[in-house]
C-alpha positions in Angstrom: 121.2 113.5 110.6 117.4 113.4 110.0 115.7 110.3 108.7 112.4 110.8 107.0 109.8 108.1 106.3 106.7 108.8 104.2 103.4 106.9 104.3 99.8 107.2 103.2 100.1 106.9 99.5 97.9 104.7 97.4 95.4 104.4 94.6 92.4 106.7 94.6 89.9 107.8 92.0 89.8 111.3 90.7 88.1 113.6 93.1 89.2 111.5 96.1 91.5 112.3 99.0 94.6 111.0 100.6 96.6 112.1 103.6 100.4 111.7 103.5 102.5 111.5 106.6 106.2 112.0 107.0 107.7 110.8 110.3 111.1 112.1 111.3 113.7 110.5 113.5 117.3 111.3 114.5 116.7 114.9 115.1 113.8 117.2 116.1 112.2 119.0 113.1 111.7 122.3 114.9 114.7 123.8 113.2 113.8 122.8 109.7 111.8 124.1 106.9 109.9 121.1 105.6 108.5 120.5 102.1 106.7 118.1 99.9 108.0 117.4 96.4 106.7 115.0 93.8 108.1 113.2 90.7 106.0 111.7 87.9 107.4 109.1 85.5 109.8 110.7 83.0 109.6 114.1 84.7 111.9 116.1 87.0 111.2 116.3 90.7 109.0 119.3 91.3 108.1 121.4 94.4 104.6 121.0 95.8 104.5 123.0 99.0 106.6 124.0 102.0 106.1 125.1 105.6 108.3 127.1 108.0 109.4 126.0 111.4 106.5 127.4 113.3 103.9 126.3 110.7 102.5 129.8 110.2 103.9 130.3 106.7 103.4 128.1 103.7 103.9 128.3 100.0 102.0 126.2 97.5 102.6 125.4 93.9 99.8 127.0 91.9 98.4 123.7 90.7 97.7 122.4 94.2 96.4 125.6 95.8 93.0 125.2 97.4 93.3 121.4 97.1 96.3 120.4 99.2 97.1 121.4 102.8 100.4 121.0 104.5 100.7 120.9 108.3 103.3 119.9 110.9 103.5 119.0 114.6 107.0 119.5 115.8 106.3 117.8 119.1 105.3 114.7 117.2 108.1 115.2 114.7 105.6 114.7 111.9 104.6 116.4 108.7 101.4 115.9 106.8 100.0 116.6 103.4 96.2 116.5 103.0 95.3 116.1 99.4 91.7 116.7 98.3 90.1 116.8 94.9 92.8 114.7 93.5 93.4 114.7 89.7 95.1 112.2 87.5 97.9 114.7 86.9 98.7 114.5 90.7 100.0 110.9 90.1 103.6 110.8 91.2 105.9 109.6 93.9 105.7 112.1 96.8 108.7 112.9 98.9 109.1 114.9 102.1 112.3 116.9 102.5 113.9 118.9 105.2 116.0 122.1 105.0 118.0 122.9 108.1 117.0 126.6 107.9 113.9 127.2 110.0 112.3 130.1 108.0 113.0 129.4 104.4 109.8 129.0 102.5 111.4 130.7 99.5 113.3 127.5 98.8 111.8 125.6 95.9 114.7 123.7 94.4 115.4 120.1 95.4 119.1 120.8 95.9 118.2 123.3 98.7 116.9 120.4 100.9 119.4 118.2 102.7 117.3 115.3 103.8 114.8 113.2 101.9 112.5 110.3 102.5 112.2 107.3 100.3 108.9 108.5 98.8 105.3 107.2 98.7 103.4 106.5 95.5 100.2 108.3 94.8 98.1 107.1 91.8 94.9 108.9 90.8 92.8 107.1 88.3 90.4 108.9 85.9 
């Protein structure tokens, strides 16, 4: 069983940056594909980006390409999401998720991920 805890959310002006962290415990992450999802009020949870076990393959949602960067350190059991050039439409609760298949960056649906954090709120003001 993997426990995931996100941190780093907050309120930022449009154009600003935030760095989200996801700390894992209970199991090492090196056998998991990791992802970030987000959910805005009144909307379904949507895929943002994922990363394979070794960190050399990633897949980004089109709307965040060039602005967001996912990274991981398996030795530290930590996942990050660097978010730059933030826009009001990025406002959402951001969740990290783990899928116990190490090379699965083709997985974009929430139900493909077995473990979730509690989420961290990101609010971007215009």
